[in-house]
PyMOL Python script that loads the backbone (N, CA, C, O; Angstrom):
from pymol import cmd

cmd.read_pdbstr("""\
ATOM      1  N   MET A   1       7.029 -18.741 -14.485  1.00  0.00           N
ATOM      2  CA  MET A   1       7.667 -19.492 -15.536  1.00  0.00           C
ATOM      3  C   MET A   1       6.789 -20.645 -16.001  1.00  0.00           C
ATOM      4  O   MET A   1       6.799 -20.990 -17.182  1.00  0.00           O
ATOM      5  N   VAL A   2       6.028 -21.245 -15.087  1.00  0.00           N
ATOM      6  CA  VAL A   2       5.223 -22.400 -15.488  1.00  0.00           C
ATOM      7  C   VAL A   2       3.847 -22.000 -16.027  1.00  0.00           C
ATOM      8  O   VAL A   2       3.057 -22.866 -16.401  1.00  0.00           O
ATOM      9  N   HIS A   3       3.563 -20.726 -16.067  1.00  0.00           N
ATOM     10  CA  HIS A   3       2.281 -20.314 -16.610  1.00  0.00           C
ATOM     11  C   HIS A   3       2.261 -20.352 -18.136  1.00  0.00           C
ATOM     12  O   HIS A   3       1.225 -20.634 -18.739  1.00  0.00           O
ATOM     13  N   ASN A   4       3.378 -20.075 -18.744  1.00  0.00           N
ATOM     14  CA  ASN A   4       3.375 -20.062 -20.214  1.00  0.00           C
ATOM     15  C   ASN A   4       4.701 -20.549 -20.787  1.00  0.00           C
ATOM     16  O   ASN A   4       5.094 -20.140 -21.880  1.00  0.00           O
ATOM     17  N   GLY A   5       5.397 -21.429 -20.050  1.00  0.00           N
ATOM     18  CA  GLY A   5       6.686 -21.929 -20.515  1.00  0.00           C
ATOM     19  C   GLY A   5       7.765 -20.930 -20.177  1.00  0.00           C
ATOM     20  O   GLY A   5       7.483 -20.045 -19.369  1.00  0.00           O
ATOM     21  N   PRO A   6       8.914 -20.974 -20.685  1.00  0.00           N
ATOM     22  CA  PRO A   6       9.441 -21.979 -21.610  1.00  0.00           C
ATOM     23  C   PRO A   6       9.683 -23.312 -20.899  1.00  0.00           C
ATOM     24  O   PRO A   6      10.410 -23.364 -19.907  1.00  0.00           O
ATOM     25  N   TRP A   7       9.083 -24.376 -21.399  1.00  0.00           N
ATOM     26  CA  TRP A   7       9.064 -25.654 -20.710  1.00  0.00           C
ATOM     27  C   TRP A   7      10.439 -26.276 -20.549  1.00  0.00           C
ATOM     28  O   TRP A   7      10.678 -26.971 -19.561  1.00  0.00           O
ATOM     29  N   GLU A   8      11.346 -26.052 -21.481  1.00  0.00           N
ATOM     30  CA  GLU A   8      12.680 -26.636 -21.335  1.00  0.00           C
ATOM     31  C   GLU A   8      13.391 -26.060 -20.108  1.00  0.00           C
ATOM     32  O   GLU A   8      14.094 -26.789 -19.409  1.00  0.00           O
ATOM     33  N   ILE A   9      13.222 -24.787 -19.841  1.00  0.00           N
ATOM     34  CA  ILE A   9      13.821 -24.179 -18.645  1.00  0.00           C
ATOM     35  C   ILE A   9      13.155 -24.732 -17.386  1.00  0.00           C
ATOM     36  O   ILE A   9      13.828 -25.000 -16.391  1.00  0.00           O
ATOM     37  N   VAL A  10      11.851 -24.899 -17.430  1.00  0.00           N
ATOM     38  CA  VAL A  10      11.129 -25.474 -16.286  1.00  0.00           C
ATOM     39  C   VAL A  10      11.663 -26.873 -15.994  1.00  0.00           C
ATOM     40  O   VAL A  10      11.897 -27.210 -14.834  1.00  0.00           O
ATOM     41  N   ARG A  11      11.858 -27.681 -17.014  1.00  0.00           N
ATOM     42  CA  ARG A  11      12.398 -29.030 -16.825  1.00  0.00           C
ATOM     43  C   ARG A  11      13.806 -28.984 -16.237  1.00  0.00           C
ATOM     44  O   ARG A  11      14.141 -29.783 -15.363  1.00  0.00           O
ATOM     45  N   GLN A  12      14.621 -28.058 -16.710  1.00  0.00           N
ATOM     46  CA  GLN A  12      15.985 -27.937 -16.196  1.00  0.00           C
ATOM     47  C   GLN A  12      15.988 -27.551 -14.717  1.00  0.00           C
ATOM     48  O   GLN A  12      16.760 -28.097 -13.929  1.00  0.00           O
ATOM     49  N   VAL A  13      15.129 -26.615 -14.350  1.00  0.00           N
ATOM     50  CA  VAL A  13      15.035 -26.186 -12.940  1.00  0.00           C
ATOM     51  C   VAL A  13      14.574 -27.350 -12.077  1.00  0.00           C
ATOM     52  O   VAL A  13      15.140 -27.605 -11.014  1.00  0.00           O
ATOM     53  N   HIS A  14      13.546 -28.056 -12.536  1.00  0.00           N
ATOM     54  CA  HIS A  14      13.028 -29.187 -11.775  1.00  0.00           C
ATOM     55  C   HIS A  14      14.101 -30.279 -11.648  1.00  0.00           C
ATOM     56  O   HIS A  14      14.261 -30.859 -10.574  1.00  0.00           O
ATOM     57  N   HIS A  15      14.817 -30.557 -12.701  1.00  0.00           N
ATOM     58  CA  HIS A  15      15.880 -31.558 -12.668  1.00  0.00           C
ATOM     59  C   HIS A  15      16.946 -31.171 -11.634  1.00  0.00           C
ATOM     60  O   HIS A  15      17.405 -32.017 -10.866  1.00  0.00           O
ATOM     61  N   HIS A  16      17.328 -29.912 -11.619  1.00  0.00           N
ATOM     62  CA  HIS A  16      18.311 -29.434 -10.642  1.00  0.00           C
ATOM     63  C   HIS A  16      17.786 -29.611  -9.211  1.00  0.00           C
ATOM     64  O   HIS A  16      18.525 -30.048  -8.329  1.00  0.00           O
ATOM     65  N   GLN A  17      16.533 -29.277  -8.987  1.00  0.00           N
ATOM     66  CA  GLN A  17      15.959 -29.416  -7.646  1.00  0.00           C
ATOM     67  C   GLN A  17      15.934 -30.878  -7.201  1.00  0.00           C
ATOM     68  O   GLN A  17      16.183 -31.171  -6.032  1.00  0.00           O
ATOM     69  N   MET A  18      15.639 -31.785  -8.109  1.00  0.00           N
ATOM     70  CA  MET A  18      15.613 -33.204  -7.758  1.00  0.00           C
ATOM     71  C   MET A  18      17.021 -33.727  -7.491  1.00  0.00           C
ATOM     72  O   MET A  18      17.201 -34.610  -6.652  1.00  0.00           O
ATOM     73  N   GLN A  19      18.020 -33.196  -8.193  1.00  0.00           N
ATOM     74  CA  GLN A  19      19.409 -33.563  -7.897  1.00  0.00           C
ATOM     75  C   GLN A  19      19.790 -33.106  -6.489  1.00  0.00           C
ATOM     76  O   GLN A  19      20.471 -33.831  -5.765  1.00  0.00           O
ATOM     77  N   CYS A  20      19.360 -31.926  -6.106  1.00  0.00           N
ATOM     78  CA  CYS A  20      19.614 -31.420  -4.750  1.00  0.00           C
ATOM     79  C   CYS A  20      18.892 -32.273  -3.710  1.00  0.00           C
ATOM     80  O   CYS A  20      19.438 -32.544  -2.640  1.00  0.00           O
ATOM     81  N   PHE A  21      17.679 -32.691  -4.017  1.00  0.00           N
ATOM     82  CA  PHE A  21      16.916 -33.543  -3.104  1.00  0.00           C
ATOM     83  C   PHE A  21      17.643 -34.874  -2.913  1.00  0.00           C
ATOM     84  O   PHE A  21      17.694 -35.397  -1.799  1.00  0.00           O
ATOM     85  N   LYS A  22      18.199 -35.417  -3.979  1.00  0.00           N
ATOM     86  CA  LYS A  22      18.964 -36.659  -3.880  1.00  0.00           C
ATOM     87  C   LYS A  22      20.173 -36.479  -2.962  1.00  0.00           C
ATOM     88  O   LYS A  22      20.459 -37.345  -2.134  1.00  0.00           O
ATOM     89  N   LYS A  23      20.876 -35.370  -3.105  1.00  0.00           N
ATOM     90  CA  LYS A  23      22.026 -35.109  -2.229  1.00  0.00           C
ATOM     91  C   LYS A  23      21.583 -35.021  -0.768  1.00  0.00           C
ATOM     92  O   LYS A  23      22.275 -35.509   0.125  1.00  0.00           O
ATOM     93  N   PHE A  24      20.443 -34.405  -0.533  1.00  0.00           N
ATOM     94  CA  PHE A  24      19.872 -34.315   0.811  1.00  0.00           C
ATOM     95  C   PHE A  24      19.596 -35.722   1.358  1.00  0.00           C
ATOM     96  O   PHE A  24      19.917 -36.019   2.509  1.00  0.00           O
ATOM     97  N   LEU A  25      19.003 -36.579   0.532  1.00  0.00           N
ATOM     98  CA  LEU A  25      18.702 -37.944   0.965  1.00  0.00           C
ATOM     99  C   LEU A  25      19.975 -38.753   1.194  1.00  0.00           C
ATOM    100  O   LEU A  25      20.020 -39.593   2.092  1.00  0.00           O
ATOM    101  N   ASP A  26      21.006 -38.509   0.395  1.00  0.00           N
ATOM    102  CA  ASP A  26      22.287 -39.195   0.581  1.00  0.00           C
ATOM    103  C   ASP A  26      22.855 -38.939   1.971  1.00  0.00           C
ATOM    104  O   ASP A  26      23.450 -39.834   2.571  1.00  0.00           O
ATOM    105  N   VAL A  27      22.679 -37.727   2.486  1.00  0.00           N
ATOM    106  CA  VAL A  27      23.155 -37.395   3.829  1.00  0.00           C
ATOM    107  C   VAL A  27      22.417 -38.245   4.869  1.00  0.00           C
ATOM    108  O   VAL A  27      23.028 -38.698   5.837  1.00  0.00           O
ATOM    109  N   PHE A  28      21.131 -38.462   4.682  1.00  0.00           N
ATOM    110  CA  PHE A  28      20.337 -39.272   5.604  1.00  0.00           C
ATOM    111  C   PHE A  28      20.667 -40.755   5.481  1.00  0.00           C
ATOM    112  O   PHE A  28      20.489 -41.516   6.432  1.00  0.00           O
ATOM    113  N   GLN A  29      21.141 -41.159   4.324  1.00  0.00           N
ATOM    114  CA  GLN A  29      21.439 -42.568   4.079  1.00  0.00           C
ATOM    115  C   GLN A  29      22.804 -42.971   4.642  1.00  0.00           C
ATOM    116  O   GLN A  29      23.030 -44.151   4.908  1.00  0.00           O
ATOM    117  N   ALA A  30      23.702 -42.029   4.824  1.00  0.00           N
ATOM    118  CA  ALA A  30      25.090 -42.356   5.169  1.00  0.00           C
ATOM    119  C   ALA A  30      25.292 -42.903   6.585  1.00  0.00           C
ATOM    120  O   ALA A  30      25.829 -44.003   6.717  1.00  0.00           O
ATOM    121  N   PRO A  31      24.898 -42.209   7.638  1.00  0.00           N
ATOM    122  CA  PRO A  31      25.223 -42.717   8.980  1.00  0.00           C
ATOM    123  C   PRO A  31      24.326 -43.889   9.378  1.00  0.00           C
ATOM    124  O   PRO A  31      23.158 -43.958   8.995  1.00  0.00           O
ATOM    125  N   THR A  32      24.895 -44.792  10.144  1.00  0.00           N
ATOM    126  CA  THR A  32      24.111 -45.917  10.661  1.00  0.00           C
ATOM    127  C   THR A  32      24.212 -45.933  12.184  1.00  0.00           C
ATOM    128  O   THR A  32      25.183 -45.445  12.760  1.00  0.00           O
ATOM    129  N   ASP A  33      23.190 -46.504  12.825  1.00  0.00           N
ATOM    130  CA  ASP A  33      23.232 -46.647  14.270  1.00  0.00           C
ATOM    131  C   ASP A  33      23.751 -48.045  14.627  1.00  0.00           C
ATOM    132  O   ASP A  33      24.195 -48.782  13.746  1.00  0.00           O
ATOM    133  N   ALA A  34      23.698 -48.405  15.887  1.00  0.00           N
ATOM    134  CA  ALA A  34      24.243 -49.682  16.352  1.00  0.00           C
ATOM    135  C   ALA A  34      23.576 -50.885  15.680  1.00  0.00           C
ATOM    136  O   ALA A  34      24.200 -51.933  15.514  1.00  0.00           O
ATOM    137  N   SER A  35      22.313 -50.731  15.298  1.00  0.00           N
ATOM    138  CA  SER A  35      21.597 -51.844  14.647  1.00  0.00           C
ATOM    139  C   SER A  35      21.851 -51.901  13.147  1.00  0.00           C
ATOM    140  O   SER A  35      21.401 -52.828  12.474  1.00  0.00           O
ATOM    141  N   GLY A  36      22.570 -50.915  12.623  1.00  0.00           N
ATOM    142  CA  GLY A  36      22.846 -50.873  11.182  1.00  0.00           C
ATOM    143  C   GLY A  36      21.830 -50.068  10.395  1.00  0.00           C
ATOM    144  O   GLY A  36      21.952 -49.936   9.177  1.00  0.00           O
ATOM    145  N   ALA A  37      20.832 -49.530  11.075  1.00  0.00           N
ATOM    146  CA  ALA A  37      19.811 -48.724  10.392  1.00  0.00           C
ATOM    147  C   ALA A  37      20.355 -47.321  10.118  1.00  0.00           C
ATOM    148  O   ALA A  37      21.158 -46.789  10.886  1.00  0.00           O
ATOM    149  N   THR A  38      19.914 -46.750   9.038  1.00  0.00           N
ATOM    150  CA  THR A  38      20.308 -45.380   8.707  1.00  0.00           C
ATOM    151  C   THR A  38      19.264 -44.396   9.223  1.00  0.00           C
ATOM    152  O   THR A  38      18.163 -44.778   9.619  1.00  0.00           O
ATOM    153  N   LEU A  39      19.636 -43.140   9.208  1.00  0.00           N
ATOM    154  CA  LEU A  39      18.687 -42.096   9.568  1.00  0.00           C
ATOM    155  C   LEU A  39      17.514 -42.102   8.596  1.00  0.00           C
ATOM    156  O   LEU A  39      16.378 -41.834   8.988  1.00  0.00           O
ATOM    157  N   LEU A  40      17.785 -42.407   7.335  1.00  0.00           N
ATOM    158  CA  LEU A  40      16.709 -42.487   6.342  1.00  0.00           C
ATOM    159  C   LEU A  40      15.755 -43.636   6.663  1.00  0.00           C
ATOM    160  O   LEU A  40      14.547 -43.515   6.460  1.00  0.00           O
ATOM    161  N   ASP A  41      16.297 -44.760   7.170  1.00  0.00           N
ATOM    162  CA  ASP A  41      15.439 -45.878   7.579  1.00  0.00           C
ATOM    163  C   ASP A  41      14.448 -45.459   8.658  1.00  0.00           C
ATOM    164  O   ASP A  41      13.341 -45.993   8.736  1.00  0.00           O
ATOM    165  N   ARG A  42      14.844 -44.515   9.478  1.00  0.00           N
ATOM    166  CA  ARG A  42      14.017 -44.104  10.619  1.00  0.00           C
ATOM    167  C   ARG A  42      13.287 -42.782  10.384  1.00  0.00           C
ATOM    168  O   ARG A  42      12.750 -42.185  11.317  1.00  0.00           O
ATOM    169  N   SER A  43      13.273 -42.337   9.138  1.00  0.00           N
ATOM    170  CA  SER A  43      12.650 -41.052   8.794  1.00  0.00           C
ATOM    171  C   SER A  43      11.516 -41.250   7.800  1.00  0.00           C
ATOM    172  O   SER A  43      11.402 -42.286   7.145  1.00  0.00           O
ATOM    173  N   CYS A  44      10.693 -40.237   7.714  1.00  0.00           N
ATOM    174  CA  CYS A  44       9.666 -40.160   6.675  1.00  0.00           C
ATOM    175  C   CYS A  44       9.765 -38.743   6.100  1.00  0.00           C
ATOM    176  O   CYS A  44       9.426 -37.764   6.764  1.00  0.00           O
ATOM    177  N   ILE A  45      10.234 -38.656   4.861  1.00  0.00           N
ATOM    178  CA  ILE A  45      10.515 -37.358   4.248  1.00  0.00           C
ATOM    179  C   ILE A  45       9.600 -37.153   3.051  1.00  0.00           C
ATOM    180  O   ILE A  45       9.495 -38.005   2.168  1.00  0.00           O
ATOM    181  N   LEU A  46       8.948 -36.012   3.045  1.00  0.00           N
ATOM    182  CA  LEU A  46       8.063 -35.652   1.940  1.00  0.00           C
ATOM    183  C   LEU A  46       8.818 -34.729   0.992  1.00  0.00           C
ATOM    184  O   LEU A  46       9.309 -33.676   1.400  1.00  0.00           O
ATOM    185  N   GLY A  47       8.907 -35.120  -0.253  1.00  0.00           N
ATOM    186  CA  GLY A  47       9.532 -34.285  -1.279  1.00  0.00           C
ATOM    187  C   GLY A  47       8.507 -33.988  -2.351  1.00  0.00           C
ATOM    188  O   GLY A  47       7.847 -34.896  -2.857  1.00  0.00           O
ATOM    189  N   LEU A  48       8.374 -32.732  -2.698  1.00  0.00           N
ATOM    190  CA  LEU A  48       7.401 -32.378  -3.721  1.00  0.00           C
ATOM    191  C   LEU A  48       7.881 -31.178  -4.509  1.00  0.00           C
ATOM    192  O   LEU A  48       8.850 -30.512  -4.145  1.00  0.00           O
ATOM    193  N   SER A  49       7.191 -30.925  -5.575  1.00  0.00           N
ATOM    194  CA  SER A  49       7.538 -29.804  -6.430  1.00  0.00           C
ATOM    195  C   SER A  49       6.271 -29.046  -6.783  1.00  0.00           C
ATOM    196  O   SER A  49       5.197 -29.630  -6.931  1.00  0.00           O
ATOM    197  N   GLU A  50       6.415 -27.747  -6.912  1.00  0.00           N
ATOM    198  CA  GLU A  50       5.268 -26.928  -7.308  1.00  0.00           C
ATOM    199  C   GLU A  50       5.152 -26.825  -8.824  1.00  0.00           C
ATOM    200  O   GLU A  50       4.243 -26.171  -9.336  1.00  0.00           O
ATOM    201  N   TYR A  51       6.067 -27.468  -9.541  1.00  0.00           N
ATOM    202  CA  TYR A  51       6.064 -27.330 -10.996  1.00  0.00           C
ATOM    203  C   TYR A  51       5.062 -28.272 -11.637  1.00  0.00           C
ATOM    204  O   TYR A  51       5.178 -29.491 -11.515  1.00  0.00           O
ATOM    205  N   SER A  52       4.114 -27.725 -12.295  1.00  0.00           N
ATOM    206  CA  SER A  52       3.115 -28.434 -13.068  1.00  0.00           C
ATOM    207  C   SER A  52       2.689 -27.471 -14.160  1.00  0.00           C
ATOM    208  O   SER A  52       3.455 -26.586 -14.541  1.00  0.00           O
ATOM    209  N   GLU A  53       1.509 -27.629 -14.654  1.00  0.00           N
ATOM    210  CA  GLU A  53       1.015 -26.687 -15.662  1.00  0.00           C
ATOM    211  C   GLU A  53       0.286 -25.554 -14.952  1.00  0.00           C
ATOM    212  O   GLU A  53      -0.922 -25.628 -14.730  1.00  0.00           O
ATOM    213  N   GLY A  54       1.022 -24.512 -14.599  1.00  0.00           N
ATOM    214  CA  GLY A  54       0.487 -23.410 -13.807  1.00  0.00           C
ATOM    215  C   GLY A  54      -0.625 -22.643 -14.487  1.00  0.00           C
ATOM    216  O   GLY A  54      -1.474 -22.051 -13.821  1.00  0.00           O
ATOM    217  N   ASN A  55      -0.626 -22.650 -15.814  1.00  0.00           N
ATOM    218  CA  ASN A  55      -1.678 -21.929 -16.526  1.00  0.00           C
ATOM    219  C   ASN A  55      -3.047 -22.549 -16.302  1.00  0.00           C
ATOM    220  O   ASN A  55      -4.063 -21.901 -16.554  1.00  0.00           O
ATOM    221  N   ARG A  56      -3.094 -23.788 -15.836  1.00  0.00           N
ATOM    222  CA  ARG A  56      -4.373 -24.456 -15.553  1.00  0.00           C
ATOM    223  C   ARG A  56      -4.825 -24.233 -14.110  1.00  0.00           C
ATOM    224  O   ARG A  56      -5.962 -24.550 -13.762  1.00  0.00           O
ATOM    225  N   HIS A  57      -3.945 -23.692 -13.274  1.00  0.00           N
ATOM    226  CA  HIS A  57      -4.245 -23.479 -11.853  1.00  0.00           C
ATOM    227  C   HIS A  57      -4.826 -24.741 -11.226  1.00  0.00           C
ATOM    228  O   HIS A  57      -5.842 -24.706 -10.532  1.00  0.00           O
ATOM    229  N   SER A  58      -4.152 -25.854 -11.490  1.00  0.00           N
ATOM    230  CA  SER A  58      -4.606 -27.157 -11.037  1.00  0.00           C
ATOM    231  C   SER A  58      -3.566 -27.775 -10.116  1.00  0.00           C
ATOM    232  O   SER A  58      -2.385 -27.434 -10.188  1.00  0.00           O
ATOM    233  N   VAL A  59      -3.995 -28.665  -9.268  1.00  0.00           N
ATOM    234  CA  VAL A  59      -3.064 -29.393  -8.416  1.00  0.00           C
ATOM    235  C   VAL A  59      -2.813 -30.804  -8.943  1.00  0.00           C
ATOM    236  O   VAL A  59      -2.154 -31.606  -8.282  1.00  0.00           O
ATOM    237  N   SER A  60      -3.331 -31.108 -10.119  1.00  0.00           N
ATOM    238  CA  SER A  60      -3.074 -32.431 -10.697  1.00  0.00           C
ATOM    239  C   SER A  60      -1.690 -32.453 -11.329  1.00  0.00           C
ATOM    240  O   SER A  60      -1.138 -31.415 -11.695  1.00  0.00           O
ATOM    241  N   GLU A  61      -1.154 -33.631 -11.447  1.00  0.00           N
ATOM    242  CA  GLU A  61       0.144 -33.867 -12.077  1.00  0.00           C
ATOM    243  C   GLU A  61       1.296 -33.177 -11.350  1.00  0.00           C
ATOM    244  O   GLU A  61       2.270 -32.760 -11.976  1.00  0.00           O
ATOM    245  N   LEU A  62       1.182 -33.059 -10.028  1.00  0.00           N
ATOM    246  CA  LEU A  62       2.292 -32.538  -9.242  1.00  0.00           C
ATOM    247  C   LEU A  62       3.131 -33.717  -8.737  1.00  0.00           C
ATOM    248  O   LEU A  62       2.589 -34.646  -8.138  1.00  0.00           O
ATOM    249  N   PRO A  63       4.451 -33.687  -8.972  1.00  0.00           N
ATOM    250  CA  PRO A  63       5.284 -34.781  -8.501  1.00  0.00           C
ATOM    251  C   PRO A  63       5.419 -34.762  -6.981  1.00  0.00           C
ATOM    252  O   PRO A  63       5.740 -33.730  -6.392  1.00  0.00           O
ATOM    253  N   ILE A  64       5.173 -35.908  -6.353  1.00  0.00           N
ATOM    254  CA  ILE A  64       5.273 -36.038  -4.911  1.00  0.00           C
ATOM    255  C   ILE A  64       6.022 -37.328  -4.589  1.00  0.00           C
ATOM    256  O   ILE A  64       5.717 -38.384  -5.144  1.00  0.00           O
ATOM    257  N   LEU A  65       6.999 -37.241  -3.693  1.00  0.00           N
ATOM    258  CA  LEU A  65       7.757 -38.406  -3.239  1.00  0.00           C
ATOM    259  C   LEU A  65       7.641 -38.528  -1.738  1.00  0.00           C
ATOM    260  O   LEU A  65       7.757 -37.538  -1.016  1.00  0.00           O
ATOM    261  N   LEU A  66       7.413 -39.735  -1.269  1.00  0.00           N
ATOM    262  CA  LEU A  66       7.440 -40.034   0.156  1.00  0.00           C
ATOM    263  C   LEU A  66       8.583 -41.027   0.347  1.00  0.00           C
ATOM    264  O   LEU A  66       8.529 -42.144  -0.168  1.00  0.00           O
ATOM    265  N   VAL A  67       9.616 -40.625   1.086  1.00  0.00           N
ATOM    266  CA  VAL A  67      10.860 -41.382   1.146  1.00  0.00           C
ATOM    267  C   VAL A  67      11.198 -41.746   2.595  1.00  0.00           C
ATOM    268  O   VAL A  67      10.967 -40.958   3.512  1.00  0.00           O
ATOM    269  N   GLY A  68      11.732 -42.918   2.784  1.00  0.00           N
ATOM    270  CA  GLY A  68      12.205 -43.354   4.093  1.00  0.00           C
ATOM    271  C   GLY A  68      11.424 -44.520   4.632  1.00  0.00           C
ATOM    272  O   GLY A  68      10.402 -44.916   4.071  1.00  0.00           O
ATOM    273  N   GLY A  69      11.903 -45.060   5.710  1.00  0.00           N
ATOM    274  CA  GLY A  69      11.261 -46.228   6.297  1.00  0.00           C
ATOM    275  C   GLY A  69      10.450 -45.920   7.542  1.00  0.00           C
ATOM    276  O   GLY A  69       9.884 -46.825   8.154  1.00  0.00           O
ATOM    277  N   GLY A  70      10.388 -44.649   7.922  1.00  0.00           N
ATOM    278  CA  GLY A  70       9.687 -44.254   9.148  1.00  0.00           C
ATOM    279  C   GLY A  70       8.188 -44.199   8.981  1.00  0.00           C
ATOM    280  O   GLY A  70       7.472 -43.881   9.931  1.00  0.00           O
TER     281      GLY A  70
END
""", "prot")
cmd.dss("prot")
cmd.show_as("cartoon", "prot")
cmd.util.cbc("prot")
cmd.orient("prot")
């Protein structure tokens, strides 16, 4: 799909995946331990997407998130 578009569908798929990633992070943010820290505070989570301009066969412009306090 990312080799020749349609780009609007690619954006929609990526948006959906990021919404799912947010829900995943919300689960890590909810519980706290005795010190008040969350699981997310004590984690290091890598979130990334393979969606870029596939027709260029490049690794540039790939969205990458590093989340958490670990």
